[in-house]
RODO-2510 file (C-alpha; in nm, 4 decimals, decimal comma):
residues 274
     n   res          X          Y          Z
     1     m    -1,9554    -8,3457     2,8063
     2     a    -1,8531    -8,5761     2,4916
     3     i    -1,7385    -8,3019     2,3805
     4     k    -1,4952    -8,2223     2,6892
     5     l    -1,4258    -8,6060     2,6863
     6     f    -1,3282    -8,6662     2,3933
     7     f    -1,0418    -8,3404     2,3647
     8     l    -0,9444    -8,4723     2,7481
     9     n    -0,8619    -8,8526     2,6398
    10     l    -0,6914    -8,6626     2,3053
    11     l    -0,5273    -8,4122     2,5133
    12     t    -0,3657    -8,7157     2,7711
    13     i    -0,2948    -8,9287     2,5014
    14     c    -0,0500    -8,6624     2,2977
    15     c     0,0761    -8,5713     2,5672
    16     l     0,1830    -8,8642     2,7444
    17     n     0,4137    -8,9061     2,3943
    18     a     0,5493    -9,2934     2,3335
    19     h     0,4600    -9,3788     2,6627
    20     a     0,1055    -9,3108     2,5983
    21     f    -0,0687    -9,6910     2,5631
    22     s     0,0786    -9,7058     2,8942
    23     f    -0,0852    -9,4437     3,0649
    24     k    -0,4869    -9,6178     2,9545
    25     p    -0,5632    -9,5894     3,2721
    26     f    -0,5003    -9,1959     3,3345
    27     k    -0,7864    -9,2004     3,0111
    28     e    -1,0731    -9,4049     3,1941
    29     y    -1,0184    -9,1720     3,4417
    30     l    -1,0805    -8,8757     3,3786
    31     s    -1,3539    -8,9838     3,0303
    32     g    -1,5840    -9,0578     3,3598
    33     d    -1,3766    -9,4080     3,5429
    34     d    -1,3943    -9,4041     3,8313
    35     s    -1,3168    -9,7769     3,9761
    36     k    -1,1357    -9,8844     4,2302
    37     d    -0,9165   -10,0628     3,9358
    38     i    -0,8098    -9,8136     3,7128
    39     i    -0,6651    -9,5741     4,0529
    40     e    -0,5006    -9,9441     4,1618
    41     k    -0,3593    -9,9632     3,8515
    42     i    -0,2585    -9,5615     3,7846
    43     a    -0,1225    -9,6435     4,1901
    44     t     0,1502    -9,9274     4,0084
    45     f     0,3060    -9,7335     3,7869
    46     e     0,7034    -9,6394     3,8552
    47     s     0,7476    -9,3196     4,0509
    48     d     0,8631    -9,1364     3,7826
    49     r     0,5715    -9,1620     3,5187
    50     t     0,3349    -9,1220     3,7473
    51     i     0,4953    -8,7636     3,8732
    52     s     0,5229    -8,7146     3,4678
    53     a     0,1731    -8,7634     3,3489
    54     l     0,0147    -8,5517     3,6701
    55     k     0,2310    -8,2093     3,6089
    56     k     0,1829    -8,2337     3,2167
    57     m    -0,1885    -8,2274     3,2705
    58     h    -0,1609    -7,9666     3,5480
    59     a    -0,0591    -7,8088     3,2751
    60     s    -0,2899    -7,8570     3,0909
    61     k    -0,5546    -7,5273     2,9050
    62     i    -0,8188    -7,7804     2,9016
    63     i    -0,7587    -7,8604     3,2394
    64     k    -0,6899    -7,5763     3,4688
    65     n    -0,8891    -7,3863     3,2686
    66     k    -1,1999    -7,5569     3,2936
    67     p    -1,3785    -7,5568     3,6798
    68     d    -1,5361    -7,8818     3,5769
    69     n    -1,2041    -8,0582     3,4410
    70     l    -1,0188    -7,9369     3,7159
    71     k    -1,3091    -8,1087     3,9854
    72     r    -1,1993    -8,3882     3,7887
    73     f    -0,8268    -8,3523     3,8250
    74     k    -0,8098    -8,3096     4,2184
    75     g    -1,0546    -8,6132     4,2776
    76     l    -0,7765    -8,8311     4,1222
    77     l    -0,5386    -8,6598     4,3455
    78     n    -0,6942    -8,6808     4,6037
    79     l    -0,7092    -9,0388     4,5939
    80     l    -0,3640    -9,1310     4,4969
    81     s    -0,2235    -8,9868     4,8304
    82     e    -0,4721    -9,2407     4,9334
    83     e    -0,3477    -9,5039     4,7496
    84     i     0,0327    -9,3857     4,6406
    85     e     0,2951    -9,4434     4,9129
    86     n     0,6039    -9,3835     4,7356
    87     d     0,7372    -9,0225     4,9232
    88     d     0,8253    -8,8903     4,5732
    89     v     0,4368    -8,8874     4,3771
    90     l     0,3172    -8,8160     4,7558
    91     d     0,4940    -8,4598     4,7075
    92     v     0,3972    -8,4273     4,4097
    93     v     0,0685    -8,5048     4,4598
    94     d     0,0700    -8,3048     4,7921
    95     e     0,1649    -8,0089     4,6680
    96     i    -0,0586    -8,0477     4,2774
    97     l    -0,3042    -8,0263     4,4707
    98     t    -0,2519    -7,7220     4,6381
    99     k    -0,2149    -7,5517     4,2985
   100     v    -0,4906    -7,6703     4,2195
   101     n    -0,7454    -7,5860     4,5181
   102     d    -0,6309    -7,2552     4,4575
   103     r    -0,7469    -7,2386     4,1431
   104     l    -1,0628    -7,4167     4,2340
   105     d    -1,1176    -7,1263     4,4929
   106     y    -1,0020    -6,8303     4,2571
   107     f    -1,2765    -6,9704     4,0162
   108     e    -1,6032    -7,0068     4,3137
   109     k    -1,4179    -6,5809     4,3444
   110     s    -1,4065    -6,4912     3,9987
   111     k    -1,8074    -6,5901     3,9776
   112     s    -2,0291    -6,2209     3,9016
   113     s    -2,3977    -6,2515     4,0400
   114     f    -2,6961    -6,0018     4,1083
   115     f    -2,6816    -5,8780     4,4943
   116     p    -2,9759    -5,6876     4,5928
   117     l    -2,9245    -5,4730     4,9047
   118     v    -3,1447    -5,1658     5,0898
   119     t    -2,9932    -4,9040     5,1977
   120     a    -2,9965    -4,5564     5,4894
   121     q    -2,6799    -4,2297     5,4500
   122     y    -2,5886    -3,9529     5,5793
   123     n    -2,5747    -3,6489     5,3039
   124     s    -2,4250    -3,3310     5,3714
   125     w    -2,3539    -3,0702     5,0397
   126     q    -2,3735    -2,7558     4,9802
   127     d    -2,5730    -2,5858     4,7398
   128     h    -2,6402    -2,2259     4,5981
   129     f    -2,9893    -1,9821     4,4645
   130     t    -3,0273    -1,6155     4,4143
   131     l    -3,1742    -1,3724     4,5571
   132     k    -3,3637    -1,1287     4,3328
   133     n    -3,4290    -0,7538     4,4601
   134     l    -3,7200    -0,6344     4,2988
   135     d    -3,7233    -0,2957     4,3185
   136     s    -3,3963    -0,2433     4,2521
   137     n    -3,3776    -0,5576     3,9833
   138     i    -2,9777    -0,6588     4,1975
   139     e    -2,9213    -0,9830     4,2565
   140     s    -2,6827    -1,2343     4,4990
   141     r    -2,6164    -1,5146     4,5703
   142     k    -2,6987    -1,7515     4,8315
   143     n    -2,5031    -2,0191     4,9976
   144     g    -2,7051    -2,3186     5,1368
   145     l    -2,5573    -2,6076     5,3790
   146     n    -2,7910    -2,9398     5,2822
   147     r    -2,7673    -3,1821     5,5869
   148     g    -3,0197    -3,4838     5,6661
   149     p    -3,0174    -3,9448     5,6011
   150     c    -3,2311    -4,0626     5,2919
   151     f    -3,3260    -4,4268     5,2739
   152     g    -3,3439    -4,6595     4,9721
   153     g    -3,1861    -4,9407     4,8629
   154     g    -3,0446    -5,0417     4,5650
   155     a    -2,8294    -5,3370     4,3746
   156     e    -2,4633    -5,4843     4,3360
   157     y    -2,3267    -5,7505     4,0341
   158     g    -1,9622    -5,8736     4,1114
   159     n    -1,7472    -6,0957     4,2387
   160     s    -1,4943    -6,1766     4,5296
   161     f    -1,2971    -5,9309     4,3435
   162     y    -1,5347    -5,5944     4,2057
   163     r    -1,8590    -5,4531     4,2362
   164     i    -2,0440    -5,2713     4,0389
   165     s    -2,3045    -5,0625     4,2250
   166     l    -2,6422    -4,8204     4,1642
   167     d    -2,8740    -4,7958     4,4857
   168     l    -3,2212    -4,4979     4,4923
   169     c    -3,2213    -4,3422     4,8313
   170     l    -3,5367    -4,0414     4,9027
   171     g    -3,4693    -3,7559     5,2259
   172     f    -3,7381    -3,6210     5,3519
   173     l    -3,7466    -3,6260     5,7521
   174     a    -3,4853    -3,4219     5,9116
   175     v    -3,3574    -3,2907     5,6089
   176     f    -3,2784    -2,9549     5,6629
   177     s    -3,0857    -2,7065     5,4561
   178     n    -2,8958    -2,3824     5,6228
   179     t    -2,9179    -2,0284     5,4194
   180     d    -2,7313    -1,6776     5,4534
   181     l    -3,1034    -1,6173     5,5072
   182     e    -3,2892    -1,8456     5,7216
   183     s    -3,1703    -2,1506     5,9059
   184     g    -3,3440    -2,5271     5,9531
   185     v    -3,5395    -2,4544     5,5836
   186     k    -3,7389    -2,8342     5,5684
   187     t    -3,5749    -2,9844     5,2697
   188     t    -3,6608    -3,2834     4,9972
   189     y    -3,4128    -3,4998     4,8116
   190     l    -3,3212    -3,7469     4,5748
   191     k    -3,0364    -3,9560     4,5753
   192     t    -2,9235    -4,2175     4,2897
   193     r    -2,5117    -4,3190     4,2824
   194     l    -2,3627    -4,5314     4,0139
   195     g    -2,0192    -4,6253     4,1227
   196     y    -1,7845    -4,9144     4,1197
   197     s    -1,5151    -5,0950     4,4205
   198     y    -1,2466    -5,2625     4,4313
   199     f    -1,2540    -5,5534     4,6567
   200     l    -0,8681    -5,5414     4,8820
   201     g    -0,9073    -5,7825     5,1224
   202     e    -1,2360    -6,0076     5,2502
   203     r    -1,3361    -5,6677     5,4679
   204     s    -1,2766    -5,3409     5,3005
   205     r    -1,3338    -5,2011     4,8930
   206     i    -1,2745    -4,8012     4,7034
   207     g    -1,4122    -4,7838     4,4783
   208     t    -1,5077    -4,4310     4,3030
   209     t    -1,9481    -4,2288     4,2484
   210     i    -2,0498    -4,0483     4,0445
   211     n    -2,3509    -3,9197     4,2296
   212     l    -2,7274    -3,7227     4,1168
   213     l    -2,8788    -3,5336     4,3826
   214     y    -3,1003    -3,3959     4,3304
   215     r    -3,3098    -3,1142     4,6529
   216     s    -3,6227    -2,9271     4,6657
   217     s    -3,6776    -2,7091     4,9597
   218     d    -3,9226    -2,4595     5,1066
   219     f    -3,7631    -2,1594     5,0866
   220     n    -3,8836    -1,8255     5,3415
   221     v    -3,8733    -1,5033     5,0338
   222     p    -3,8197    -1,2267     5,2237
   223     a    -4,1589    -0,9444     5,0406
   224     r    -4,0591    -0,7996     4,7156
   225     s    -3,8098    -1,0104     4,6258
   226     e    -3,7853    -1,3493     4,4293
   227     l    -3,5996    -1,6992     4,4569
   228     n    -3,3998    -1,8571     4,2068
   229     g    -3,2834    -2,2379     4,3053
   230     t    -3,5516    -2,3841     4,5127
   231     t    -3,4389    -2,6655     4,3359
   232     y    -3,1452    -2,7450     4,2017
   233     l    -3,0188    -3,0495     3,9831
   234     n    -2,6090    -3,1510     4,1450
   235     i    -2,3757    -3,4411     3,9925
   236     g    -2,0850    -3,4694     4,0993
   237     g    -1,8287    -3,7864     4,1846
   238     s    -1,6745    -3,8768     4,4924
   239     l    -1,4000    -4,1535     4,6786
   240     d    -1,5746    -4,3863     4,8526
   241     y    -1,4474    -4,6771     5,1226
   242     h    -1,6808    -4,9356     5,2339
   243     f    -1,6529    -5,2046     5,5447
   244     k    -1,7434    -5,5413     5,6244
   245     l    -1,9262    -5,4429     5,9938
   246     l    -2,1230    -5,8347     5,9631
   247     n    -2,1788    -6,1018     5,7043
   248     s    -2,4098    -5,9138     5,4645
   249     l    -2,3699    -5,5249     5,6806
   250     y    -2,0882    -5,2546     5,5035
   251     f    -2,0597    -4,9247     5,6465
   252     f    -1,9526    -4,6540     5,3913
   253     s    -1,8053    -4,3232     5,3776
   254     s    -1,7084    -4,1155     5,0601
   255     v    -1,5913    -3,7471     5,0302
   256     g    -1,6368    -3,5992     4,7067
   257     g    -1,7978    -3,2702     4,4858
   258     y    -2,0491    -3,1477     4,2916
   259     i    -1,9521    -3,0023     3,9636
   260     s    -2,3223    -2,8477     3,9012
   261     s    -2,2615    -2,6183     4,2835
   262     g    -1,8554    -2,6576     4,2844
   263     t    -1,8818    -2,7842     4,6702
   264     l    -1,7947    -3,0656     4,8308
   265     s    -1,9557    -3,3485     4,9828
   266     w    -1,9137    -3,5647     5,2590
   267     n    -2,2163    -3,8949     5,2923
   268     n    -2,1735    -4,2322     5,5469
   269     g    -2,3920    -4,4503     5,5308
   270     f    -2,5605    -4,8604     5,5833
   271     n    -2,5586    -5,1245     5,3080
   272     w    -2,7201    -5,4637     5,4160
   273     i    -2,6764    -5,6840     5,0796
   274     f    -2,8466    -5,9654     4,9909
***
């Protein structure tokens, strides 16, 4: 803290050049003295010198790039807006105060944090398996369409501009595979997603996701046949859109595909972000 105050003092003295001695109250305020006497002294300065001092302080990196220093500077501007009656100075104070508030809002939105989440999703994707006739040794590839819900959790890291997310969900209730051989095959799957999304506004964002999905299906194998593909591991990617429905509830929809099976996939769901 002492080092910051030293640099603030040094900045105020240097940036005001030959008039530094006249602007001692500015230095004292930035150093932590916000007594009424200090504000009254500042309010008595000539308008052009006050405007010059405020503009130079606002432009300085030591103030505008440090949230604590910027808040201190904002306090000075608020006090001056109450004490000074000169219209020219008040116009400059209002102009700078607007920029300071925008800057402080940017700092607040830039703070990154972890956000736990729970997720409920519905996935639909295709993959395949191989059926071998043991009498003729002929192999044939069969396609399967898999669909069903999954439930799980994860976390996001980021701020009001971007999010990095990781979640894991398990599908075991009402999950089925429809194949060339039979329909309604009981299936279980585990899916994990690693994604990056960018906010388009306060309620929406777009992103991209890497998906890893493991499936296990309880196929009925025909007599004198061998089936390869009861379990299947898929890796792929998707494009995502997220829309904020409530304060913590997001709806998302994804379209993509899996490299291993060479097929398309889609995914809808809800995330509750804490």
